[in-house]
N, C-alpha and C positions, 0 to 999 in steps of 0.2 A: 504493500500500500504506500509506503514511504517513497519508493522509487517512482511510482505512478504520479504522485503529487509533484515530485521534483521535475519530472518530465513535463508535466503540464505547466509548471512555472517557467521552465525554459522556453517552451513554445510561446507562452504569453509574452515573455521578455523579447523574443525574436519578432513577434508580431508588432509589439509596441515600437521596437526600433524601426521596423519597416514603415510604420505610420508616421513616425517622426521624420524619417528621411525623405519620404515620398513628396511632401510639399516643396522641399528644397530642389529636388530634381525637376518637378513640374514647373517651378518658377525660376529656373536658372536664367541668368542674365543673357540676353541675346548678344551675339558677337557685334562689336562696334568697329566701324570703318570711318576713315577721315578723308574729307575732300577739302582742298583749298582753292581759292580763286582770288583774283585781284581786280581792281576797278578798271573796267573797259566796257563800252556799250554792249558788246557781244557776249559778255560774261555776267552782266547784271542779273540775268534770270536765275543764277544760282542763289544769289542773296535773297531774291524775292521768293523763290521756291522754298528756301529754308524758313524764312520769317512767316510765310503764310501756311506752313504745315504741309506743303505738297511733298517735300522730301520725306517727312515723317510718315505720311499716308502710305507711300509706296514702300518705305522701309518696313513698316508694320506688316504690310501684306506679305513680304518675303521673310519675315521673322528676324530682322536685323536692326541695328541702329546705325545711322549715318550722321556724323557730326560735320557740319559745313562751316569753314572758317575763312574769313577774309584776311589775306596777308597783304599789307599795303605795298610792299616792295615786290614787284612782279618777278624779277630774276631770283630774288630770295625765295619766293614761293616754289619755284621749280627746283632750286637747290635743296629745299627742305623735302620736297617729294622724292628727289633722287636719293636723299640720305635715308629714306624710309620713314620719315615723320608723318607722311600722308600716303594714303593708298591711291588717291586720285588727285588730279590737278588740272586747271585750265591753262593752256599754253598754245603757242603757234606750232605749225608743222616744223619750222626750222629749229625752234628752241627744243622741241621734243627730240630732234636728231642730235643737236650739238651739246645738250646738257645731260639728260638721263641716258640716252642711247650711247653717247660717246663715253660715258662713265661706266658702261657695262650693265645698265639697268634695262631689262627687257620690258618694254612698254607697249600698250595697245591704245591706238586712237579709237576709243569707244564711240564717241559722238563727234560728228562734224557739225558745228553750229552755224558757220558762215565763212565767207572769205572776204578779205578786205577789198573794198571797191572805192577807195578814197579815204578810208579811215586812218591811213598812214601817209604822211606827206612831208615834203621838204619846204621849209619856209626860209626865204632870204630877207634880211633886214632891209627895208626900203620899198619904194613903190615902183611898179612897172619894170620889174627885173625879169630875166629869163633864166633858163637852166644854164646857158653858157656863162652867165655871170657868176656861177659857182666857182669858177677857176680862181685859185689863189686864196680862197676863203677858208676860215676856221669854222668847222662844223661841229656843233654839239650833238651828241647822240649817245645811246646806250651801246657801247662797243660790243661787237659780235652778236648783236640781237637782230631782229628783223629790220630795225632801222638801218643797221649797217648794210644789210642785204639790199634794202631799197636804195641806199646811196650807190652801191655797186651797179645796180640796174640803171640808175639815172646817169651815171658816168658813161655807161655804154651808149645810152641814147644820145648823149651830148658829145660823143667821140672824145671824151676826156680820159685821162689816166688816173689811177688811184692816188698817185703822188701829186696830182694837180690841186688837191685839197689837203688841209690839215685836220685830223680828227681829234676832238677833245671828248674824252669819256665823261659822262655825267649820268648819275642814276636817274631813273624815272621819277623818283620822289623829289629830286632837286632841279630837274632840267628846266622846268618852266620859270622858276625864280631866277636861275642863273642867266637865262636868255633875256628875261625882262629887265634884269639889272645891268645888262650891257655886255655880258660875256658872249664871245663868238659873233660871227657874221651870219651864220645860218643855224637852223636847228631842224632835226628830224625826230619826229615823235608820232604818237598815236592819240586817238580820242580817249578820254575827254581833255587830255593835256593840250592836244592840238587845237581844239576849239577854244580853249581858254586863252592860249597865246594869241590867236587870231583876233579875239575880242579886245585884247589889251595893247597890241603893238601894231605899228605900221609895217606890214610884211607883204611879200609877194609869194604866193604858193607857186612853185616852179615845177613841181613833179609830185605825183601821188600814185598810190597803188591802183587807181582805176585804169592806169596805163599798163598794168601787168596783172590783169584779173586772174584770180585763181592761184596765184603764187604764194600769197600769205593767207594761210588757212587757220582758222581758230577752232581749237579742239578741246575736248575733255579727254584726258589721258589717264589710263588706269594701269597699275603694275600688272604685267601679264601673268605672273605666277599667282598673284592674289585673285585675279579674275578667273583663272583656270580652276582654282580651288573653291571659289565662291561665285559661281555664275549668278547667284541671287543678287549680288552687288551690282553687276552689270545690268540686270533687268530693272532693278529699282532706280538706278541712276538714269537709265535711258527713258524709262516711263515718266519719271518726274520732270526731266528736261523737256520732253516733247509736249507734256501737258501744259507746262509753263509757256513754251513757245507758241502753242496754239492760241492760248489766251492773249499773249503779247501781240500777236498778229491780227487780232480781231478789231474791226473798225466800229466797235460798240462801246457803250459806257464802261463795261467791265474791262475791255481791252485798254481804253484810255486811262482808267484808274490804275491798272497794273503798270502801264508805262510811266505814269506820273509818279508812282511810288518808286520805281527804279530810278527815275530822274533825280528824285530827292536824295536817294541813297548815293547817287553819283555826284551830288553837290551841284546840280544844275537845274535848269527849268525844263518843263515838259516840251517846250518848243525847241530848245537847243538839243535835248535828248532825241527828239524826233529827227532833227537834222543829222545827228550822229548816226542814227540807225539807217538813214538814207545813204550813208557812205559804206554800208555793209551789204553784201548779198546774203541775207539771212535765209536759213532753211527752216521755215516754220512748220513744215511737214516732214516727217521722217522719210517719206518716199523721195523727196527732192534731195535730201542729204545723202541718201543711199545711192541715187543715180550719180551724184558727183563723186562719191567715194569709189564707185566702180567704173568710172569713165576711163577710157583708154589714155586720156591726157594726164591722169594723176601720176603715173610713173615718170612721164616726161618732165612734169613740173618738179617732182622731187629730185630728179637727176640734176636739174639746174641748181636747186637749192643745195644739194650735196656737193656739187662742184665748187660753189662759192665757199661752203664750209671747209672743204679740203684746202682751198687756196689760203684760207685764213689759219690753217693748222688746227681747226676746231675738232677734227676727227682723228687727231694724232699728228705728231710732228713730221711724219713721213710724207704727208700730203697724198696718201693713198688709202684713205679711211675706208672706202667701199670695198677694198680688197680684204678687209678684216671684219667688217660688220655689214649686215644686210637689212633691207627694208622689204617687207612683204605686203602685197596688195590683195586683200580678200582671199588669201590662201591660194591664189592662182598664178601669181607672178612675183618674182623676187628681183630686186635691184641690189647689186653688190654681192656679198658673200652669203649664199643660201645656208651655209652651215653655222652661221652665227647671226641669226635674225634678232635684232634688238629694237626694231620699231615695226609695228604691225597695224595696217589699216584694215580693221576687221568690221565688216558691215553686218555681221550676223544679228547683233542686238538691234540695230536700226531696222533690219528686216523684220524682226519680231514686232517692233513698234508699228511698222507700216502694215503688217498683217493683223494688227490688233490682237497679238498673242501674249501681251504682257498683262 
């Protein structure tokens, strides 16, 4: 009889332990992922989607948490992503190649948001100047960024050589103030900094990205290993982005209210923000973004970008970076080394969004 009671007690003890443990397992914290972005007309939807609960809505659907952080310094945001502080980050196609990929971080261009169609430009101090007047000038820019690439393309157009200008590196946080205070003869930057300078100084816009459409592409990039292990992150981010994009593109009161809120967050007026959006070719529908991602022209555009990066030594000192790293396009074509792909243009999640499978 004694042994029977003891056995019952043990069974009860085990059952009690299971009851106590069960709620902990059932309410385990969901895995948390981090995305960073910086102020730019094409990336303002991330701030809006986070503040309005759109990111949380889709994260909840897929059983995860997503923390969205604004990082004021654009280049710093990419460096933090490359260091592993963030799982995803907004950046341009060139910067995705020259910072994380060049550092050996395998990254996937999950979302193509837009391409610059005038949002990046060269301003010369003074009125009625032309691109040829750039010769002999000191140019303020974020060195080795898309601004540097834009300068390279402008010099080609003007039949000028790189040493016909003097480059002065200034961070995007300081570049507007530096130029407005009299530093440099020219400045190359992007919106909203570009718009702010044009409102405050007498300048001539002598070249912009609308002359090289499709070459400066704005992306949301995700660590490829993280994405492979957690496709739910890719689904949640893509769904949240295009829900916000659809709202942003509506010519309705709701669309205007969303754009006005983004304008306020960017420190400008709704009218100015609207003008900034006009300098982008935004993909408000995933189907259009997908078509651009899968266009035959994409490898050609990235070849040009990679060649510039190689000339600047941004893919390694040898100047033959594409012999060591590769860029993959929708899993069908590879530029550079196919055995070491470090930048992937993967349209599969945008395809899910287009097919309403998210």
